[in-house]
Backbone as JSON, one array per atom type, in Angstrom:
{
  "sequence": "MQHLNLTSLNETLNISEQDWLAMLRLAKVYGWKGYLMDTCAIGPTVATTLALALREALPDVPRHDALREKFDDFGEPHPSTDDINLYEWFSGQQGRDILSRVIRMCDTGTIFISGT",
  "N": [[0.84, -1.17, 0.0], [0.65, 2.15, -0.92], [1.94, 5.13, 0.53], [1.36, 8.57, 1.34], [2.89, 11.73, 1.75], [1.71, 14.58, 3.15], [2.34, 17.93, 3.16], [2.32, 20.97, 4.79], [2.56, 24.46, 5.61], [3.11, 24.32, 8.36], [3.18, 21.63, 9.21], [3.57, 18.04, 8.69], [1.94, 15.24, 7.34], [1.67, 11.8, 7.22], [-0.09, 9.59, 5.36], [-2.08, 6.8, 4.22], [-2.54, 6.08, 0.75], [-5.04, 5.11, 0.29], [-6.53, 6.13, 2.46], [-6.37, 8.86, 1.78], [-7.74, 8.96, -0.7], [-10.26, 8.11, 0.16], [-10.89, 10.24, 1.82], [-11.12, 12.33, -0.02], [-13.36, 11.42, -1.42], [-15.26, 11.57, 0.62], [-15.29, 14.36, 1.02], [-16.42, 15.14, -1.39], [-19.03, 14.23, -1.06], [-19.96, 16.22, 0.54], [-20.15, 18.36, -1.14], [-17.75, 19.23, -2.3], [-15.92, 20.07, -5.17], [-13.5, 19.55, -6.3], [-10.61, 17.96, -7.88], [-7.96, 15.81, -7.49], [-6.12, 13.9, -8.37], [-2.95, 12.59, -9.4], [-1.31, 14.87, -8.85], [0.95, 17.27, -7.43], [0.61, 19.23, -5.59], [-1.71, 21.19, -3.67], [-3.41, 24.03, -4.25], [-4.17, 27.27, -2.71], [-6.95, 27.99, -3.14], [-8.27, 25.56, -3.78], [-7.56, 24.14, -1.49], [-8.92, 25.6, 0.47], [-11.63, 25.12, -0.19], [-11.68, 22.35, 0.1], [-11.14, 22.09, 2.84], [-13.46, 23.33, 3.88], [-15.48, 21.51, 3.07], [-14.67, 19.14, 4.42], [-14.75, 20.02, 7.04], [-17.46, 20.4, 7.34], [-18.29, 17.76, 7.14], [-17.17, 16.49, 9.36], [-18.73, 16.57, 11.89], [-20.55, 14.55, 11.37], [-19.18, 12.2, 11.42], [-18.7, 9.3, 13.27], [-17.77, 9.37, 16.73], [-17.0, 7.17, 18.13], [-15.22, 4.07, 17.52], [-16.34, 2.79, 14.82], [-15.57, 0.83, 13.05], [-14.45, -1.2, 14.52], [-16.55, -2.73, 15.37], [-17.14, -4.22, 13.17], [-15.18, -6.08, 12.7], [-13.33, -8.96, 13.81], [-11.18, -9.95, 16.6], [-8.88, -10.64, 15.25], [-8.78, -9.16, 13.01], [-10.36, -10.05, 10.98], [-13.25, -9.88, 8.91], [-16.54, -9.86, 10.32], [-19.08, -12.33, 9.65], [-21.48, -11.01, 8.96], [-20.76, -8.55, 8.04], [-21.25, -5.56, 6.34], [-20.47, -3.5, 3.48], [-17.96, -1.08, 4.17], [-18.67, 2.19, 5.08], [-17.94, 5.67, 4.31], [-18.11, 7.23, 6.61], [-17.78, 5.41, 8.68], [-15.21, 4.64, 8.04], [-13.58, 6.79, 8.78], [-14.17, 6.93, 11.44], [-13.91, 7.11, 15.04], [-11.15, 8.06, 17.21], [-8.62, 8.13, 15.85], [-9.25, 8.27, 13.04], [-10.83, 10.59, 12.97], [-8.92, 12.41, 13.84], [-7.17, 12.43, 11.65], [-8.8, 13.67, 9.7], [-9.18, 16.16, 10.98], [-6.54, 17.13, 11.09], [-5.93, 17.39, 8.35], [-7.79, 19.34, 7.65], [-6.8, 21.47, 9.2], [-4.29, 21.75, 7.98], [-5.05, 22.48, 5.38], [-6.13, 24.95, 5.93], [-3.89, 26.53, 6.15], [-3.15, 27.15, 3.61], [-1.37, 26.3, 0.9], [-0.79, 22.86, 0.16], [1.62, 20.41, -0.13], [2.12, 17.39, -1.9], [3.55, 14.24, -1.73], [4.77, 11.02, -2.72], [5.61, 8.09, -0.8]],
  "CA": [[0.0, 0.0, 0.0], [1.44, 3.36, -1.01], [1.66, 6.2, 1.47], [1.58, 9.92, 0.86], [3.24, 12.78, 2.7], [1.08, 15.87, 2.93], [3.15, 18.91, 3.87], [1.84, 22.35, 4.76], [3.5, 25.41, 6.2], [3.44, 24.0, 9.75], [3.23, 20.22, 9.6], [3.57, 16.98, 7.68], [1.09, 14.1, 7.7], [1.86, 10.62, 6.39], [-1.31, 8.78, 5.34], [-2.15, 5.87, 3.11], [-3.24, 6.57, -0.42], [-6.43, 4.7, 0.48], [-7.14, 7.15, 3.33], [-6.46, 10.1, 1.02], [-8.83, 8.84, -1.68], [-11.52, 8.07, 0.92], [-11.14, 11.6, 2.29], [-11.61, 13.11, -1.17], [-14.74, 10.99, -1.68], [-16.08, 12.15, 1.69], [-15.44, 15.78, 0.73], [-17.36, 15.26, -2.52], [-20.37, 14.06, -0.51], [-20.32, 17.51, 1.13], [-20.18, 19.41, -2.14], [-16.46, 19.63, -2.87], [-15.9, 19.81, -6.61], [-12.11, 19.42, -6.76], [-10.07, 16.69, -8.37], [-6.55, 15.93, -7.13], [-5.26, 12.77, -8.73], [-1.74, 12.89, -10.18], [-0.85, 16.23, -8.64], [1.95, 17.33, -6.36], [0.28, 20.32, -4.67], [-3.06, 21.74, -3.61], [-3.31, 25.48, -4.09], [-5.0, 27.86, -1.66], [-8.38, 27.95, -3.42], [-8.73, 24.17, -3.63], [-7.39, 23.8, -0.08], [-10.01, 26.23, 1.23], [-12.89, 24.41, -0.43], [-11.55, 21.02, 0.7], [-11.31, 22.27, 4.29], [-14.87, 23.6, 4.16], [-16.26, 20.27, 2.94], [-14.3, 18.22, 5.5], [-15.24, 20.61, 8.3], [-18.9, 20.11, 7.37], [-18.45, 16.32, 7.31], [-16.64, 16.01, 10.65], [-19.74, 16.26, 12.91], [-21.3, 13.35, 11.01], [-18.3, 11.04, 11.58], [-18.84, 8.82, 14.65], [-16.64, 9.52, 17.66], [-16.56, 5.83, 18.52], [-14.6, 3.3, 16.43], [-17.39, 1.98, 14.2], [-14.96, -0.3, 12.34], [-14.19, -2.27, 15.49], [-17.75, -3.57, 15.44], [-17.25, -5.01, 11.94], [-14.06, -7.01, 12.59], [-13.03, -9.71, 15.03], [-9.9, -9.61, 17.23], [-7.79, -10.95, 14.33], [-8.91, -8.31, 11.84], [-11.2, -10.69, 9.96], [-14.62, -9.35, 8.96], [-17.62, -10.72, 10.8], [-19.87, -12.79, 8.5], [-22.57, -10.11, 8.62], [-20.21, -7.24, 7.72], [-21.6, -4.9, 5.09], [-19.4, -2.63, 3.03], [-17.62, 0.0, 5.09], [-18.96, 3.5, 4.49], [-16.92, 6.69, 4.57], [-18.22, 7.69, 7.99], [-17.13, 4.38, 9.5], [-13.78, 4.63, 7.69], [-12.89, 7.83, 9.56], [-14.71, 6.97, 12.79], [-12.96, 6.93, 16.13], [-10.19, 9.14, 17.43], [-7.58, 8.17, 14.82], [-9.81, 8.76, 11.79], [-11.23, 11.99, 13.15], [-7.68, 13.19, 13.91], [-6.69, 12.61, 10.28], [-9.64, 14.71, 9.1], [-8.88, 17.44, 11.64], [-5.21, 17.59, 10.67], [-5.99, 17.84, 6.96], [-8.49, 20.62, 7.69], [-5.85, 22.46, 9.71], [-3.27, 21.95, 6.95], [-5.7, 23.23, 4.29], [-6.33, 26.32, 6.4], [-2.65, 27.29, 6.0], [-2.98, 27.53, 2.2], [-0.9, 25.28, -0.03], [-0.32, 21.58, 0.67], [2.42, 19.64, -1.09], [1.86, 15.95, -1.8], [4.59, 13.39, -2.31], [4.65, 9.59, -2.41], [6.73, 7.53, -0.03]],
  "C": [[0.89, 1.24, 0.0], [0.99, 4.37, 0.03], [2.0, 7.54, 0.84], [2.01, 10.8, 2.02], [2.53, 14.04, 2.26], [1.85, 16.87, 3.77], [2.57, 20.3, 3.68], [2.91, 23.22, 5.39], [4.0, 24.94, 7.57], [3.6, 22.53, 10.09], [3.24, 19.29, 8.4], [2.73, 15.83, 8.22], [1.37, 12.98, 6.72], [0.59, 9.78, 6.5], [-1.26, 7.82, 4.16], [-2.87, 6.52, 1.95], [-4.73, 6.25, -0.32], [-7.18, 5.7, 1.38], [-7.36, 8.45, 2.56], [-7.63, 10.06, 0.04], [-10.19, 8.79, -0.99], [-11.88, 9.47, 1.41], [-11.67, 12.48, 1.16], [-13.04, 12.73, -1.52], [-15.69, 11.56, -0.63], [-16.32, 13.64, 1.42], [-16.43, 16.01, -0.4], [-18.8, 15.09, -2.06], [-20.88, 15.39, 0.04], [-20.12, 18.67, 0.16], [-18.86, 19.84, -2.74], [-16.39, 19.21, -4.32], [-14.49, 19.57, -7.15], [-11.76, 18.03, -7.25], [-8.57, 16.77, -8.2], [-5.67, 14.77, -7.53], [-4.09, 13.25, -9.57], [-1.31, 14.35, -10.06], [0.17, 16.24, -7.51], [1.67, 18.46, -5.37], [-1.2, 20.67, -4.76], [-2.89, 23.22, -3.36], [-4.3, 26.0, -3.07], [-6.51, 27.78, -1.91], [-8.95, 26.56, -3.23], [-8.63, 23.74, -2.18], [-8.53, 24.37, 0.76], [-11.31, 25.48, 1.05], [-12.86, 22.99, 0.14], [-11.76, 21.1, 2.21], [-12.77, 22.51, 4.65], [-15.71, 22.33, 4.11], [-15.95, 19.3, 4.08], [-14.79, 18.73, 6.85], [-16.75, 20.35, 8.45], [-19.16, 18.63, 7.64], [-18.13, 15.85, 8.72], [-17.71, 15.73, 11.71], [-20.52, 14.98, 12.62], [-20.47, 12.06, 11.14], [-18.38, 10.59, 13.04], [-17.58, 9.0, 15.49], [-16.13, 8.16, 18.12], [-16.0, 5.11, 17.3], [-15.63, 2.34, 15.85], [-16.82, 0.78, 13.45], [-14.72, -1.48, 13.27], [-15.35, -3.26, 15.57], [-17.86, -4.51, 14.24], [-16.16, -6.07, 11.8], [-13.84, -7.74, 13.91], [-11.65, -9.3, 15.55], [-8.7, -9.86, 16.32], [-7.86, -10.13, 13.05], [-9.73, -8.9, 10.72], [-12.61, -10.14, 10.06], [-15.59, -10.36, 9.55], [-18.46, -11.14, 9.59], [-20.96, -11.82, 8.06], [-22.08, -8.71, 8.19], [-20.66, -6.75, 6.36], [-20.38, -4.11, 4.63], [-19.18, -1.51, 4.05], [-17.94, 1.33, 4.4], [-17.92, 4.52, 4.93], [-16.95, 7.2, 6.0], [-17.56, 6.7, 8.94], [-15.62, 4.4, 9.27], [-13.01, 5.62, 8.57], [-13.4, 7.92, 11.0], [-13.62, 6.73, 13.83], [-11.94, 8.06, 16.16], [-9.17, 9.26, 16.3], [-8.1, 8.74, 13.5], [-10.22, 10.22, 11.86], [-10.01, 12.9, 13.24], [-7.11, 13.44, 12.52], [-7.49, 13.72, 9.6], [-9.31, 16.09, 9.68], [-7.53, 17.99, 11.21], [-5.22, 18.09, 9.24], [-6.73, 19.17, 6.88], [-7.53, 21.73, 8.13], [-4.77, 22.78, 8.67], [-3.83, 22.77, 5.79], [-5.87, 24.69, 4.67], [-5.06, 27.17, 6.26], [-2.41, 27.72, 4.56], [-2.58, 26.36, 1.34], [-0.45, 24.02, 0.71], [0.44, 20.88, -0.45], [2.23, 18.17, -0.83], [3.0, 15.19, -2.45], [4.37, 11.96, -1.87], [5.83, 9.14, -1.59], [6.95, 6.09, -0.42]]
}
């Protein structure tokens, strides 16, 4: 699985490409119209609109770890597991922290993206 480094004026965040793509899909649910595949930077205008969409989404993301309910202690899905939705994907402290950090990074203006 490929990882990406997102770097803003004040911080760097290393996330999986899967998390990044899920975050962009979540932002689109909240009206974001951007497209960021195959790019190395997000400019201030796109960053602002991405932050607005993610900020609007954050209250709808569960504070508890909704994924834990769908997997057993060995990481195997329970037989009744449905597809994971975007809200469950970012649920819990870790997922919500990723969203919050990206919002904060977008608020600084430009974000540079590089693969690791």
